[in-house]
ZARODO-390729 format. One line per field, with one value per atom (N, C-alpha, C): residue in three letters; residue number from 1; x, y, z. Coordinates in steps of 0.2 Angstrom, whole numbers. Example, Ala and Ser with C-alpha at 12.3 -4.5 7.8 and 13.67 -1.06 7.14 Angstrom:
residuo Ala,Ala,Ala,Ser,Ser,Ser
num 1,1,1,2,2,2
c1 66,62,66,64,68,64
c2 -28,-22,-16,-11,-5,0
c3 39,39,39,35,36,39
//
This chain:
residuo Met,Met,Met,Phe,Phe,Phe,Pro,Pro,Pro,Tyr,Tyr,Tyr,Ile,Ile,Ile,Ser,Ser,Ser,Ile,Ile,Ile,Ile,Ile,Ile,Lys,Lys,Lys,Val,Val,Val,Asp,Asp,Asp,Arg,Arg,Arg,Glu,Glu,Glu,Asp,Asp,Asp,Ile,Ile,Ile,Ser,Ser,Ser,Phe,Phe,Phe,Glu,Glu,Glu,Gln,Gln,Gln,Ile,Ile,Ile,Ala,Ala,Ala,Ala,Ala,Ala,Leu,Leu,Leu,Lys,Lys,Lys,Asn,Asn,Asn,Ser,Ser,Ser,Gln,Gln,Gln,Leu,Leu,Leu,Ile,Ile,Ile,Ala,Ala,Ala,Asp,Asp,Asp,Lys,Lys,Lys,Asn,Asn,Asn,Ile,Ile,Ile,Lys,Lys,Lys,Ile,Ile,Ile,Val,Val,Val,Val,Val,Val,Glu,Glu,Glu,Arg,Arg,Arg,Ile,Ile,Ile,Glu,Glu,Glu,Thr,Thr,Thr,His,His,His,Glu,Glu,Glu,Gln,Gln,Gln,Phe,Phe,Phe,Asn,Asn,Asn,Met,Met,Met,Leu,Leu,Leu,Ile,Ile,Ile,Gln,Gln,Gln,Ile,Ile,Ile,Gly,Gly,Gly,Ile,Ile,Ile,Asp,Asp,Asp,Tyr,Tyr,Tyr,Phe,Phe,Phe,Gln,Gln,Gln,Gly,Gly,Gly,Tyr,Tyr,Tyr,Phe,Phe,Phe,Phe,Phe,Phe,Gln,Gln,Gln,Lys,Lys,Lys,Pro,Pro,Pro,Glu,Glu,Glu,Met,Met,Met,Asn,Asn,Asn,Val,Val,Val,Gly,Gly,Gly,His,His,His,Phe,Phe,Phe,Ile,Ile,Ile,Lys,Lys,Lys,Pro,Pro,Pro,Val,Val,Val,Lys,Lys,Lys,Leu,Leu,Leu,Asn,Asn,Asn,Leu,Leu,Leu,Leu,Leu,Leu,Leu,Leu,Leu,Leu,Leu,Leu,Phe,Phe,Phe,Ala,Ala,Ala,Glu,Glu,Glu,Val,Val,Val,Cys,Cys,Cys,Gln,Gln,Gln,Gln,Gln,Gln,Asp,Asp,Asp,Met,Met,Met,Asp,Asp,Asp,Phe,Phe,Phe,Tyr,Tyr,Tyr,Thr,Thr,Thr,Leu,Leu,Leu,Ala,Ala,Ala,Glu,Glu,Glu,Ile,Ile,Ile,Ile,Ile,Ile,Ser,Ser,Ser,Gln,Gln,Gln,Asp,Asp,Asp,Val,Val,Val,Ser,Ser,Ser,Leu,Leu,Leu,Ile,Ile,Ile,Asn,Asn,Asn,Gly,Gly,Gly,Val,Val,Val,Leu,Leu,Leu,Lys,Lys,Lys,Leu,Leu,Leu,Val,Val,Val,Asn,Asn,Asn,Leu,Leu,Leu,Glu,Glu,Glu,Thr,Thr,Thr,Gln,Gln,Gln,Val,Val,Val,Asn,Asn,Asn,Arg,Arg,Arg,Val,Val,Val,Glu,Glu,Glu,Val,Val,Val,Thr,Thr,Thr,Ser,Ser,Ser,Ile,Ile,Ile,Lys,Lys,Lys,Gln,Gln,Gln,Ala,Ala,Ala,Val,Val,Val,Thr,Thr,Thr,Phe,Phe,Phe,Leu,Leu,Leu,Gly,Gly,Gly,Ala,Ala,Ala,Asp,Asp,Asp,Lys,Lys,Lys,Ile,Ile,Ile,Lys,Lys,Lys,Gln,Gln,Gln,Phe,Phe,Phe,Ile,Ile,Ile,Ala,Ala,Ala,Ile,Ile,Ile,Ile,Ile,Ile,Thr,Thr,Thr,Met,Met,Met,Ser,Ser,Ser,Asn,Asn,Asn,Leu,Leu,Leu,Ser,Ser,Ser,Ser,Ser,Ser,Asp,Asp,Asp,Cys,Cys,Cys,Asn,Asn,Asn,Asn,Asn,Asn,Glu,Glu,Glu,Leu,Leu,Leu,Leu,Leu,Leu,Lys,Lys,Lys,Glu,Glu,Glu,Ser,Ser,Ser,Leu,Leu,Leu,Val,Val,Val,Arg,Arg,Arg,Gly,Gly,Gly,Lys,Lys,Lys,Met,Met,Met,Met,Met,Met,Glu,Glu,Glu,Tyr,Tyr,Tyr,Ile,Ile,Ile,Ser,Ser,Ser,Phe,Phe,Phe,Ser,Ser,Ser,Pro,Pro,Pro,Ala,Ala,Ala,Phe,Phe,Phe,Leu,Leu,Leu,Lys,Lys,Lys,Ile,Ile,Ile,Arg,Arg,Arg,Gly,Gly,Gly,Val,Val,Val,Ala,Ala,Ala,Phe,Phe,Phe,Ile,Ile,Ile,Thr,Thr,Thr,Gly,Gly,Gly,Ile,Ile,Ile,Met,Met,Met,Ser,Ser,Ser,His,His,His,Ile,Ile,Ile,Gly,Gly,Gly,Ala,Ala,Ala,Ile,Ile,Ile,Leu,Leu,Leu,Asn,Asn,Asn,Cys,Cys,Cys,Pro,Pro,Pro,Leu,Leu,Leu,Glu,Glu,Glu,Lys,Lys,Lys,Ile,Ile,Ile,Ile,Ile,Ile,Met,Met,Met,Glu,Glu,Glu,Leu,Leu,Leu,Pro,Pro,Pro,Leu,Leu,Leu,Ala,Ala,Ala,Glu,Glu,Glu,Glu,Glu,Glu,Ile,Ile,Ile,Lys,Lys,Lys,Thr,Thr,Thr,Ala,Ala,Ala,Leu,Leu,Leu,Leu,Leu,Leu,Ser,Ser,Ser,Lys,Lys,Lys,Lys,Lys,Lys,Gly,Gly,Gly,Val,Val,Val,Leu,Leu,Leu,Phe,Phe,Phe,Glu,Glu,Glu,Ala,Ala,Ala,Leu,Leu,Leu,Glu,Glu,Glu,Ile,Ile,Ile,Ala,Ala,Ala,Lys,Lys,Lys,His,His,His,Tyr,Tyr,Tyr,Glu,Glu,Glu,Phe,Phe,Phe,Ser,Ser,Ser,Glu,Glu,Glu,Asn,Asn,Asn,Gln,Gln,Gln,Tyr,Tyr,Tyr,Glu,Glu,Glu,Ala,Ala,Ala,Cys,Cys,Cys,Pro,Pro,Pro,Ile,Ile,Ile,Met,Met,Met,Ala,Ala,Ala,Lys,Lys,Lys,His,His,His,Asp,Asp,Asp,Ile,Ile,Ile,Ser,Ser,Ser,Glu,Glu,Glu,Glu,Glu,Glu,Val,Val,Val,Leu,Leu,Leu,Leu,Leu,Leu,Met,Met,Met,Asn,Asn,Asn,Tyr,Tyr,Tyr,His,His,His,Asp,Asp,Asp,Ser,Ser,Ser,Leu,Leu,Leu,Lys,Lys,Lys,Trp,Trp,Trp,Cys,Cys,Cys,Leu,Leu,Leu,Ala,Ala,Ala,Thr,Thr,Thr,Cys,Cys,Cys,Pro,Pro,Pro
num 1,1,1,2,2,2,3,3,3,4,4,4,5,5,5,6,6,6,7,7,7,8,8,8,9,9,9,10,10,10,11,11,11,12,12,12,13,13,13,14,14,14,15,15,15,16,16,16,17,17,17,18,18,18,19,19,19,20,20,20,21,21,21,22,22,22,23,23,23,24,24,24,25,25,25,26,26,26,27,27,27,28,28,28,29,29,29,30,30,30,31,31,31,32,32,32,33,33,33,34,34,34,35,35,35,36,36,36,37,37,37,38,38,38,39,39,39,40,40,40,41,41,41,42,42,42,43,43,43,44,44,44,45,45,45,46,46,46,47,47,47,48,48,48,49,49,49,50,50,50,51,51,51,52,52,52,53,53,53,54,54,54,55,55,55,56,56,56,57,57,57,58,58,58,59,59,59,60,60,60,61,61,61,62,62,62,63,63,63,64,64,64,65,65,65,66,66,66,67,67,67,68,68,68,69,69,69,70,70,70,71,71,71,72,72,72,73,73,73,74,74,74,75,75,75,76,76,76,77,77,77,78,78,78,79,79,79,80,80,80,81,81,81,82,82,82,83,83,83,84,84,84,85,85,85,86,86,86,87,87,87,88,88,88,89,89,89,90,90,90,91,91,91,92,92,92,93,93,93,94,94,94,95,95,95,96,96,96,97,97,97,98,98,98,99,99,99,100,100,100,101,101,101,102,102,102,103,103,103,104,104,104,105,105,105,106,106,106,107,107,107,108,108,108,109,109,109,110,110,110,111,111,111,112,112,112,113,113,113,114,114,114,115,115,115,116,116,116,117,117,117,118,118,118,119,119,119,120,120,120,121,121,121,122,122,122,123,123,123,124,124,124,125,125,125,126,126,126,127,127,127,128,128,128,129,129,129,130,130,130,131,131,131,132,132,132,133,133,133,134,134,134,135,135,135,136,136,136,137,137,137,138,138,138,139,139,139,140,140,140,141,141,141,142,142,142,143,143,143,144,144,144,145,145,145,146,146,146,147,147,147,148,148,148,149,149,149,150,150,150,151,151,151,152,152,152,153,153,153,154,154,154,155,155,155,156,156,156,157,157,157,158,158,158,159,159,159,160,160,160,161,161,161,162,162,162,163,163,163,164,164,164,165,165,165,166,166,166,167,167,167,168,168,168,169,169,169,170,170,170,171,171,171,172,172,172,173,173,173,174,174,174,175,175,175,176,176,176,177,177,177,178,178,178,179,179,179,180,180,180,181,181,181,182,182,182,183,183,183,184,184,184,185,185,185,186,186,186,187,187,187,188,188,188,189,189,189,190,190,190,191,191,191,192,192,192,193,193,193,194,194,194,195,195,195,196,196,196,197,197,197,198,198,198,199,199,199,200,200,200,201,201,201,202,202,202,203,203,203,204,204,204,205,205,205,206,206,206,207,207,207,208,208,208,209,209,209,210,210,210,211,211,211,212,212,212,213,213,213,214,214,214,215,215,215,216,216,216,217,217,217,218,218,218,219,219,219,220,220,220,221,221,221,222,222,222,223,223,223,224,224,224,225,225,225,226,226,226,227,227,227,228,228,228,229,229,229,230,230,230,231,231,231,232,232,232,233,233,233,234,234,234,235,235,235,236,236,236,237,237,237,238,238,238,239,239,239,240,240,240,241,241,241,242,242,242,243,243,243,244,244,244,245,245,245,246,246,246,247,247,247,248,248,248,249,249,249,250,250,250,251,251,251,252,252,252,253,253,253,254,254,254,255,255,255,256,256,256,257,257,257,258,258,258,259,259,259,260,260,260,261,261,261,262,262,262,263,263,263,264,264,264,265,265,265,266,266,266,267,267,267,268,268,268,269,269,269,270,270,270,271,271,271,272,272,272,273,273,273,274,274,274,275,275,275,276,276,276,277,277,277,278,278,278,279,279,279
c1 73,68,67,62,59,62,69,73,72,71,70,63,58,51,48,46,41,33,32,24,24,18,16,9,9,4,-1,-6,-10,-17,-17,-23,-29,-34,-40,-43,-42,-45,-42,-35,-30,-31,-31,-31,-37,-40,-45,-46,-50,-51,-47,-48,-45,-37,-36,-27,-25,-28,-26,-27,-32,-31,-26,-25,-19,-13,-11,-6,-5,-10,-10,-9,-12,-10,-4,-1,6,11,16,21,26,27,32,31,24,22,22,20,20,27,32,38,42,41,44,41,34,30,28,27,27,19,17,11,8,2,-2,-7,-6,-11,-14,-20,-25,-28,-26,-29,-35,-40,-46,-51,-52,-58,-63,-69,-74,-81,-82,-88,-87,-93,-92,-91,-94,-94,-86,-83,-76,-72,-73,-69,-71,-76,-79,-75,-75,-72,-65,-62,-54,-52,-55,-55,-56,-59,-61,-55,-50,-45,-39,-40,-35,-29,-33,-27,-25,-19,-17,-18,-18,-20,-24,-27,-32,-33,-34,-34,-40,-43,-47,-53,-57,-63,-67,-68,-72,-72,-65,-63,-62,-60,-60,-57,-62,-61,-54,-50,-43,-47,-43,-44,-39,-39,-35,-32,-26,-24,-20,-22,-18,-14,-9,-5,-2,-2,0,7,11,18,18,20,22,30,33,40,42,47,50,49,53,53,47,42,35,31,32,30,31,38,41,37,37,33,24,22,16,15,20,21,22,27,28,21,18,12,6,5,2,2,9,12,9,10,6,-1,-4,-10,-15,-11,-14,-15,-21,-24,-20,-18,-14,-6,-4,3,8,13,18,23,24,31,37,38,45,46,40,40,41,37,36,42,47,53,58,58,63,61,56,53,56,55,59,66,69,76,78,75,79,79,76,77,78,83,85,80,77,71,66,64,58,62,69,72,72,74,74,68,62,55,54,54,51,55,61,64,63,61,58,51,47,40,40,46,45,49,54,56,50,45,39,35,35,30,33,40,43,47,43,47,46,41,41,45,43,47,51,57,63,63,62,63,70,74,80,79,79,78,84,84,91,90,82,82,75,75,69,62,63,59,56,59,56,53,56,53,46,45,39,35,36,32,29,34,32,27,29,23,16,16,11,9,5,4,1,-5,-8,-5,0,4,10,13,18,15,8,6,3,1,-1,6,11,17,20,21,23,17,12,6,8,10,10,17,22,29,27,24,23,21,15,11,13,19,22,26,28,34,31,25,21,17,16,13,18,25,29,29,25,25,18,13,7,6,0,-1,-3,0,1,-6,-10,-17,-20,-18,-20,-19,-11,-9,-14,-15,-18,-26,-29,-36,-36,-31,-31,-29,-26,-24,-31,-34,-40,-45,-46,-51,-48,-43,-41,-42,-41,-41,-49,-53,-60,-63,-60,-63,-61,-54,-53,-58,-59,-64,-71,-74,-80,-80,-74,-74,-74,-76,-76,-83,-87,-94,-96,-101,-102,-104,-107,-109,-103,-96,-91,-84,-86,-80,-76,-80,-76,-71,-72,-66,-61,-61,-56,-48,-48,-41,-38,-44,-42,-45,-49,-53,-48,-42,-37,-34,-32,-28,-33,-39,-44,-45,-46,-47,-41,-36,-29,-29,-30,-30,-36,-40,-47,-43,-39,-35,-30,-28,-21,-21,-27,-27,-26,-29,-28,-20,-17,-11,-6,-7,-3,-4,-11,-13,-13,-16,-17,-24,-28,-34,-33,-37,-38,-37,-43,-43,-36,-32,-26,-21,-21,-18,-19,-25,-28,-27,-29,-29,-21,-16,-9,-7,-10,-7,-10,-7,-9,-13,-18,-23,-27,-29,-35,-42,-46,-52,-57,-58,-62,-60,-54,-52,-53,-52,-53,-61,-65,-72,-76,-73,-74,-73,-66,-64,-66,-67,-69,-77,-79,-85,-89,-88,-91,-97,-95,-99,-97,-100,-97,-99,-98,-96,-92,-85,-80,-82,-85,-88,-92,-97,-102,-97,-93,-89,-85,-82,-79,-85,-90,-95,-97,-96,-98,-92,-87,-80,-81,-82,-82,-88,-94,-99,-97,-93,-90,-86,-82,-76,-80,-86,-89,-92,-90,-94,-101,-105,-111,-115,-111,-114,-116,-111,-112,-119,-124,-131,-135,-134,-138,-138,-144,-144,-140,-137,-133,-137,-140,-144,-139,-134,-130,-128,-128,-127,-133,-140,-146,-146,-144,-145,-141,-135,-130,-131,-136,-136,-131,-128,-123,-124,-123,-126,-122,-124,-121,-115,-118,-113,-107,-108,-101,-97,-100,-96,-94,-97,-93,-87,-87,-83,-77,-78,-73,-70,-73,-70,-65,-67,-63,-57,-57,-51,-46,-50,-46,-41,-45,-41,-35,-36,-31,-25,-26,-22,-19,-21,-19,-12,-15,-11,-5,-6,0,4,2,5,9,5,8,13,18,25,25
c2 -50,-45,-40,-42,-36,-30,-30,-23,-18,-21,-16,-14,-19,-18,-11,-7,-1,-2,-6,-7,-15,-18,-24,-23,-26,-27,-33,-33,-39,-40,-45,-45,-48,-45,-46,-52,-56,-60,-66,-65,-71,-73,-67,-66,-65,-69,-67,-61,-58,-52,-54,-61,-62,-62,-65,-65,-58,-53,-47,-44,-44,-42,-45,-50,-53,-51,-49,-46,-38,-35,-28,-29,-32,-31,-36,-39,-43,-37,-39,-36,-34,-38,-36,-31,-29,-24,-17,-17,-12,-9,-15,-11,-8,-11,-9,-4,-2,2,1,-5,-6,-4,-1,1,-5,-6,-11,-8,-10,-8,-16,-14,-19,-18,-22,-21,-25,-23,-28,-25,-20,-16,-14,-18,-17,-14,-15,-13,-9,-5,-1,-6,-12,-15,-18,-19,-21,-16,-10,-5,-4,-3,-1,-7,-13,-18,-17,-15,-13,-8,-3,4,1,-2,-5,-9,-12,-17,-12,-6,0,-1,-2,-3,3,4,11,14,9,12,7,10,5,7,1,0,-4,-1,-6,-2,-5,-2,2,1,4,11,13,21,24,20,23,17,15,11,13,9,12,14,18,20,19,16,15,21,24,30,29,27,25,31,30,36,34,40,38,42,39,42,42,48,48,50,45,46,53,56,63,64,58,58,58,56,54,61,65,72,75,76,80,79,73,71,73,73,76,83,87,95,96,92,94,92,87,85,92,94,99,106,106,113,113,107,106,106,105,106,112,118,125,126,129,130,136,141,144,145,138,136,140,142,148,144,145,141,140,147,147,144,143,138,131,130,123,121,124,123,122,126,126,119,117,111,106,105,99,99,104,106,104,102,99,92,87,81,79,74,71,67,63,59,63,69,74,77,79,82,77,71,66,64,64,63,69,74,81,81,79,80,73,68,63,64,69,70,75,80,85,81,76,72,69,66,62,67,73,79,82,81,85,80,74,70,72,74,77,83,88,95,96,95,94,101,102,109,107,113,114,115,112,114,116,122,125,125,125,126,121,121,117,121,128,133,132,131,132,125,119,113,114,116,116,121,126,131,128,123,120,116,110,106,108,113,116,115,118,115,109,108,100,95,95,89,88,95,92,91,94,92,85,82,74,70,73,71,69,75,76,72,72,68,60,57,51,48,53,50,51,56,56,51,49,43,38,35,29,30,34,35,34,37,36,30,27,20,15,15,10,5,7,2,-1,-1,-4,-8,-10,-14,-9,-11,-7,-6,-10,-10,-2,-1,6,12,11,17,17,10,11,13,12,14,21,24,33,35,33,35,35,29,29,33,34,39,46,47,54,55,50,51,52,47,47,55,57,63,69,69,72,72,67,66,69,68,71,78,81,88,91,87,91,90,89,90,97,99,106,108,103,104,106,102,102,106,110,113,118,121,125,122,114,111,107,109,105,105,110,112,108,105,102,95,93,87,81,81,76,74,79,79,77,80,77,70,68,61,56,58,55,56,62,62,59,58,54,48,45,39,39,45,46,43,43,40,33,28,22,20,24,23,25,28,30,26,24,20,26,32,38,39,42,46,51,51,56,63,64,71,74,70,72,74,70,71,78,79,85,91,91,96,100,95,97,99,99,102,108,113,119,118,114,113,117,118,122,121,126,125,121,122,117,110,108,101,100,104,101,102,105,105,100,98,91,85,85,79,77,82,82,85,89,92,88,85,81,86,91,96,98,101,106,102,105,102,97,98,95,88,88,81,77,82,77,73,78,74,67,68,63,56,58,53,49,52,49,45,47,43,36,38,32,27,29,25,20,21,16,13,13,9,1,0,-6,-9,-15,-17,-17,-18,-20,-12,-7,-1,3,-1,1,0,-4,-4,-1,2,7,13,17,24,27,33,37,44,46,52,58,59,64,65,59,58,61,59,62,69,71,79,82,80,85,83,78,75,72,67,63,57,54,47,42,36,29,29,29,27,32,37,42,40,39,38,32,27,19,20,24,25,28,34,36,32,27,24,19,16,11,14,20,25,27,27,29,22,16,10,9,11,10,14,21,26,25,21,19,13,9,2,5,11,14,17,21,25,23,18,16,13,16,12,5
c3 262,258,263,268,272,273,274,276,271,265,259,255,259,258,260,257,260,258,252,251,249,251,250,245,240,236,236,238,238,234,231,225,229,230,234,231,225,221,225,227,228,236,240,248,250,255,258,263,264,269,276,279,285,284,278,277,277,273,273,279,283,290,294,293,297,297,289,287,289,289,291,299,303,311,313,308,310,312,317,321,317,312,307,302,301,297,301,307,311,312,314,316,310,304,299,295,298,295,287,286,280,276,271,269,266,265,262,255,250,245,241,241,238,233,226,221,220,214,211,215,219,222,217,217,213,216,223,225,231,232,239,246,244,250,252,246,248,251,247,250,257,259,266,271,269,273,274,269,269,272,271,277,284,285,293,295,290,292,293,291,290,286,279,273,271,267,267,259,255,248,244,239,235,228,224,218,214,209,207,203,199,195,200,205,209,209,208,208,201,197,190,186,180,174,170,169,164,157,154,147,144,138,133,129,129,126,120,115,108,106,106,101,95,91,84,82,80,78,70,67,60,61,56,55,53,55,52,46,42,34,31,35,32,33,39,40,35,34,28,21,20,13,13,20,20,19,21,22,14,10,3,-1,1,-3,0,5,7,3,1,-2,-9,-12,-20,-20,-13,-13,-14,-13,-14,-20,-21,-28,-31,-29,-32,-30,-34,-32,-35,-33,-36,-39,-45,-49,-47,-44,-40,-35,-30,-23,-25,-31,-33,-35,-39,-43,-37,-32,-26,-22,-21,-18,-22,-29,-33,-33,-33,-33,-27,-21,-16,-16,-21,-20,-27,-28,-34,-38,-34,-37,-40,-37,-40,-47,-47,-52,-58,-57,-62,-64,-62,-63,-68,-65,-69,-76,-76,-82,-87,-85,-88,-90,-87,-89,-95,-95,-100,-107,-105,-112,-116,-111,-114,-117,-115,-117,-123,-124,-130,-135,-135,-141,-147,-149,-156,-156,-153,-154,-147,-149,-142,-139,-133,-130,-124,-126,-122,-115,-109,-102,-99,-97,-94,-86,-83,-76,-74,-67,-66,-66,-65,-66,-73,-78,-84,-85,-83,-84,-81,-75,-72,-74,-77,-82,-87,-90,-96,-96,-91,-89,-86,-82,-80,-73,-69,-63,-62,-65,-65,-65,-71,-71,-66,-64,-58,-52,-50,-44,-44,-49,-50,-48,-53,-52,-44,-41,-34,-29,-31,-27,-28,-34,-34,-31,-33,-29,-22,-19,-12,-9,-12,-10,-10,-16,-15,-10,-8,-1,5,5,12,12,7,7,7,9,8,14,19,25,25,19,20,13,13,7,1,-5,-10,-14,-11,-14,-12,-5,-2,-8,-10,-15,-21,-24,-28,-30,-23,-23,-21,-18,-17,-25,-28,-35,-39,-39,-43,-41,-34,-32,-33,-34,-35,-43,-47,-54,-56,-53,-53,-52,-47,-44,-49,-52,-57,-64,-67,-71,-69,-63,-61,-62,-60,-60,-66,-71,-78,-79,-76,-76,-74,-77,-75,-69,-64,-58,-53,-56,-52,-55,-60,-63,-58,-54,-48,-44,-42,-38,-43,-49,-52,-50,-48,-46,-39,-36,-30,-28,-35,-34,-34,-39,-38,-31,-28,-22,-16,-16,-11,-12,-18,-18,-14,-17,-13,-6,-4,4,7,5,9,11,8,9,13,16,20,27,29,37,36,32,31,30,26,22,29,32,39,44,44,51,57,55,59,58,63,62,56,52,46,49,54,57,60,63,65,60,54,49,46,44,41,44,52,55,55,55,55,49,43,37,35,31,29,22,23,17,15,10,7,11,13,18,14,8,6,5,6,6,13,19,26,27,24,25,21,16,12,16,19,22,29,32,40,41,38,39,36,29,25,21,20,17,12,7,1,-6,-11,-18,-19,-15,-16,-13,-8,-3,-7,-11,-15,-21,-23,-29,-26,-20,-16,-16,-14,-12,-20,-24,-31,-33,-31,-33,-28,-23,-17,-20,-22,-25,-29,-33,-39,-37,-31,-28,-26,-26,-24,-30,-33,-38,-38,-32,-30,-29,-29,-30,-36,-41,-48,-51,-47,-50,-45,-40,-36,-38,-37,-38,-32,-36,-31,-31,-24,-25,-28,-27,-28,-36,-39,-46,-48,-47,-49,-47,-42,-41,-46,-47,-53,-60,-61,-68,-71,-67,-70,-71,-77,-81,-77,-78,-75,-80,-86,-92,-92,-92,-91,-85,-78,-74,-73,-76,-77,-81,-87,-91,-87,-84,-79,-75,-72,-67,-71,-77,-80,-82,-85,-87,-81,-74,-69,-68,-67,-68,-72,-78,-83,-82,-80,-78,-72,-68,-61,-64,-67,-69,-73,-76,-81,-76,-70,-67,-60,-58,-51,-51,-46,-46,-45
//
């Protein structure tokens, strides 16, 4: 193999300095102009000894410790779902835009028409367009419907419990937003609760996902900067996710005069809603 060799790599832990020196000074190495690289160099002393031998190249922790660069990849189909989800997260959703988004997906069209059917069991309404159906149901119902459908698809590769937890958290935040202190976040409360779980669902850092989506600034502030009234509502919702916390005082609840009894009732209602809603 020597006619085809240009570099020989030596593990310093397996080969002594005397053997490395003998290899470097051998006639065969000199005649073929073969370079020597020594790995596992960890101290200045080892490096100096190899320099004196005349070694050509070096590797080891003495120069630089390796760093793990973990990559995160979101499948294109899931990225499209995220963009759809971000679109319905806009506080001032345009009904024409929403109808256009729904019209591009057969499952969304079918779901919207079923919703209309449920809402009009007593007084039948003839629906002639998706725009009419969306307008009839209202932005809030449509947003929640798309959020549920989107999240169920995004969570297809993970434990279904994560989807349930995100839905419960979103519904819990919606209930909290009916308190006087949180009325101004009502339009984004449900969506924010769900989005707070998206990192775990997609196995990707939450920051990476949130920064790449055109979300409302107040949602980004709550999830990334952990500031604002929306963040405080999220903290209250998270407080009730663990049974042991239900018997501990939550400072934010006291700050906004929210009673334990009301919050516990909201949490139970959120669980019931999730059981009835979760695919």
